[in-house]
N, C-alpha and C positions, 0 to 999 in steps of 0.2 A: 563751569562752562558758561560763556556769555549767552545771555538770552537774546532771542531775535525780536527786534522791535515790532510790536503789533501795529496793524493798520488802524486808522481812525474808524470809528464804528460805522459811519455812513458808507464807506467804500469797501468794508470787509465782506459785504454780502456778495460781491462779485468775485469770481475766481482770479481774474486778471483785470487790472485797471491801469491804463496808461494815459497820462495827462501831460500834454505839451512836451513830449520827449524830444530832447535835442542831444545829438552826439556829434562832437566836433573832433576831427583829427587835424591839428594844426589849422591851416586855412581851409581845409575841406570839411564841409558840413555833410555828414553822411545821413543824418536824420534831422529834419527841420520842423519840429513842432508837431509830432504825431500824437494823436489822441484817439483811443477807443477802449472798450471794455469787452471782456469775454465772460460768458456765463459758465457756471459749473457744468461739466459734461458736454460742452460744445466742441464741435470739430470745426476748426477754422483753417481754410487754405489761404496762405500768403502768396500772392503772385506779383509779377512785375518784371520789367526787363533787368538785365544784368546791371549792377551798380545802383539799383533803386533803393537799397537799404534793407533788404529782407534778412540777409544773414546777420547783419549788424543788430537788427532788432531781436532776432532769435538769441544771439550771443548775450545781449543785455538781459533778456528775460531769464536766461539760464545762469546768470552770474558769471559768465566767462569774460564779460567786458563791463565797463562802468558807464553810466550816463553822464553827460556834461551838465545838463540841467533838466528840470521837470520832475515828474513823479512816476515811478513804476511800482505797483503793489501786486504781488503774486501770492495768492492764498493767505492773505492777511499780513504779508511781510513787505514793508516798505524798503525796497532795495537801495534807495538813495541814502538810507540811514545806517546801513550795515558796515561794520568794521571788516577787516580782512578775514579774521577768524570766524565771524558770524556768516560771512559769505560762503566760506568753506562748508559750514554746517548747513546753510541753505541749499547748496548744491547737492549735498548728501541726502537731505531729507525731503525736499520739495519737488524736484524735477528729475526726469529721465531724458537722456539725450540719444537721438539716433541720427547719424550723419550719413552723407553720401559715401564717404570713405569708411570702411568697416572698422579700422583702427584696432584690429585684433593682434595680440602678441603671437608671432608666427611659431614659436617653439612651445606654446601652451595648447593643450587640448581645448575643445569647445567648453567642456565643464570647467576647466581651470581658468579660462578667460572670464567666465561668469563669476567664478569664485574670487578672482582677482578684484572684480568690482565690489564684491562683498567686503573684502579687506578694507577698501577705501571707505566703506559705509560702516566700518567697525562691527561687521557681522561675519561669522564663519559657520555656514550651515550648508553642507553638501546636499542634503535632501531638498532644501529650498532651491538651490541652484539647479538640481536635476528637474524639479517641478517647473521651473521657469523655461528650461529647454524643452520639456515635454509640451508645454503650453504653446510653443511655436513650432511644434511638429518635429523636433530633433531628438526625441527620446532614444533613438537608435544610433545617434551620432555623437554621443557624449565624449568618446575617447579619440575622436578624429582631430587632427591638426588642421589649421585653416587651409593649408595647401591641399588637403584632401577633401575639401568642401567646395561646392559650387559657389558662385557669387551670391545666389539667392540664399543658400544655406548660411554663408558667412554673415549676410545681413540679418538673418533670423537669430544668429548668435548675438549680434549686436543689439537686437531688440530685447532678447532675454536678459542681456546685461543691463539694459536701461530699466527693465522692470524689477530688478532685484531689490531695489529699495522701496518697492511698492509706491511709486510716485502717483500723486493725484494728477499731475500735469506732465504730458509728454511733448517734448520739443523735437521736431524732425526736420532736418535740412536736406531736401532732395533725397529722401531715403531710397527711391527707386532709380536714381539717375544712372547707376552703373549696371542695371539689371536688364535681362532680356524680358520679352513680353510675358512668358510663362511665370518666371520668378517674380516679376512685378505684380502680377495678379495675386500670387500667393502672399506676398508681403502686404499688399493693400488689404487683403482679406483679414490678416492679423490685426491691422489697425482698425478695421471695421468692427472686429470683435472687441477690441479694447474700448472703442467708442461705445459700443452697446453695453459694456460692463461699467460705464460711467466715467471713464477717464476723459479729461479735457485734453484736446490735441490741437497744437498749432504746428502746421506743416507747410514748409516752403516747397512749392512745386511749380514747374513750368507746364505740367501736363494737364490739359483741360479736362480729360476724362477723370483724372484723380480729383481735380478741384470740384467737379460736378458732384462727387460723392460726399463732400463736406457739407455741414449745415450752413456754412457761410463762407463767403469769399471776400477777402480784403486785398486790394491792389495798391501797391506803392509805385510812385514815379518820382524820380529825382529827390528821394528822401522825404516825400510828402505822401499823405494818404490821398490817393486819387479816387478810390471807389470802395464802397462798403455795402454789401447787399443788405445789411441790417439797417442802413440809412436810406439807400436809394431804391432797393428792390432789384431783382435780377433783370427786369425789363427796362431799367433806366437807360437813357442814351449814353451815359458814361460807362455802362457795363461792358466789359471786354467780351466780345462775341465768342471768344474761344471756349468759354464755359457754358454758353447757352445755344450755340448754333452748331448743329451736327456737321454742316458743310465745312466748318472752319476748324475741325478738331484734329487735322493732320498736324503733327509737331512741326515747328518752324526750324528748318535746317540752317546751318551756317551760311550756305550759299544763298538761301532766301534772304537772310538778314543783310548780306552784302548787297544783293539786288535792291532791297528796300532802301538801304542807306544811299545807294548811288542815285536812285530816282528822287529821293527826298532832297538830295543835294542839288540836283538839276532844277527841281521845282522852286527851291529856296532862291537859287541864282536868278531864275526868271523874275521872281518877286523883287529882288534887288534892282534888276534892270527895268522894272516897271512895265513888264509885258506879261501877258497871260501864258501859262504853261499849257501848250497844246499837246494832248496825249499822243498824237501821231508823230510828233517831233522828239519825243523822249525815247531814250534807249536804255534797255535794262542792263546791258553788259559793258558798253563803252568800247572805244577802239582797242584793238589787240594790245595786250600788255598792261592795260591800265588797271585791271582788276584781277586778283588771284582766284584760282579754283572756281571760276564761274563759267558755266557753259551757256551758249546762246539760248535765249528764251524771249518770246515776244513781249514787249513792254506792256501791251494791253492786258495780257494774262496776269502779269505781276501787279499791275495797277488795280486789277479787279480784286486780287487777294488783299492788297493794301487797303482798298475801300472796305472790304469785309472786316478788316481789323481796325477800321476807323482811323487810319493814318491819313487818308485823303478822302476828298469828295469829288465826284466827277459829274459834270453837267455840260451838255452840248459840246463835248469834245475838249473841254477845259478841265484842268486838274487843280484843285486847291487843297492846301494843307488844313487839316483839322487842328484843334488846339494841341492834341497829343502828337500829331505829326509835326507840327511846327516846333514843339519843344525838342523832339528827336532830331529834326533837320538842323536846328540851331546847334545842337551838340556835335553833330557830324561835321558840319561846316567849320565849327570852331576847331575841332581836333585836326581836320585836314589842313587848314590854313596855318595852324600852329606847327604842324609837322613840316609843311613846306618851308616855313620860316626857319625851323631848326636845321633842316638839311641844307638849305641854301646858305644861311649865315654862319652856322657853326662848322659844317663839314665841307663848305665850298663846292657843293654839288651843283651842276648846271640845272637850269630851269626844268627841262624835260624830265631828267632823272629825279629831281626833287619832287615833281608832281607824281611820278610813278610810285615812288616810295611812300609819299603821303597817302596815296590811294590805298596802299596796303596797311599803313599804320593807323589810319583813321578808324578802323574796325576793331583794333586791339588795345588802343590807349585807354586805360582806366581813368575814372574821374580824378583820382589822386594824382596819377602821372600827368594828366592834363594840367592840373594846377601847378605841379612842379615845373613842367616845361614852360608854362606861361611866366612863372616867377623867374626862372633861369634866363629867359629871353627879355626880361624887363617889361612884361605886359605889353607886347606890341599891338598897335592898332590895326595894322594891315599886313597882309601876306606879301610875298615878293612881287606879286602882280598888281598890288595896290588895292586889292579887294579887302573890305573891312573884316576884321576878326571879331566875332561876337564876344563881348567881355564876359568873364567868369566871376565867381564870388571872390576869387583871390585878387581881382584887379582893384576894386574900391577907388576908382579914379586915377590909379597909378598906371600910366601907359606911355609908350613912346611910339613914334611913327615907324 
């Protein structure tokens, strides 16, 4: 069997070392030079908005995806140097995965689902599988099918399956995303026990309460490392208040995200026009029909929450974008105006309807689709109304009016 390449001696002391990690999908750069290290036994919460690169990072660490350039060393193994067969062995020996979706085989019992994982690890030990299920509190549910288990119980089967190869490192991608509060508490308690037992955990989460329980929090934004408590400390101005301020711990709903984007777009437009954004003139919902599934809410209340999240700053009735808010506003404006151009030029939709549809699509267009639409349209400089479209990484000076 092929041997796994050892890490250089200087970086082997760290459990995980990431140096200038770049991941490129065609013209889309999902990760743009990320660097950090994780100590043995550390629990790290990976946070950031959708599309920031969290899942891509987890997939690379777990050997489910490959890096474009840079170095990733996990438990002494340099992933950039592994062959395909060596990567299979790495996944079997070094890491355990827990996903938001349970990925259980529906016609196999809880015990059989765990033993199936044993098969992939070249092990067949029913007693060991039973012990793994007992460890997550399912000793009495061994013979139950997934359909006979609650969501929390299914996720605990998935955790038992991840533990079957006795991994030193556990990678979890939103493990409580599909669970109710009671089951979430139970699952996080299991992770807490695993952490106390010495496992290294890297967990993607949007939940500030869960992030607060980790030893450390790393935040990604637009494929870059935006904040790391190991470097900045939890009180640093860049720190996301969601993990440090009790008043901001309410999860952000889809409607909230739409309200934020709508206000960010208005503030950005005021800046383009060279005039201040007056809080009293901003509206959180827009005229009827412009925004989906959003109920009326005073703009002042939404702006206050955006200020707590450090998307905006308010002073003397004027609203200004922070660096984080400006980056997000730019992306929203770009998606909206590209969508307007797509509907107007490609589907010959009138201006009013193109604007309405763009308002809906600006919230659901992924970064990859953004790049594809821009390339398809020939990298346009302006929307149908003549407003500038902020250029993306795909443009590189290629544009048309």
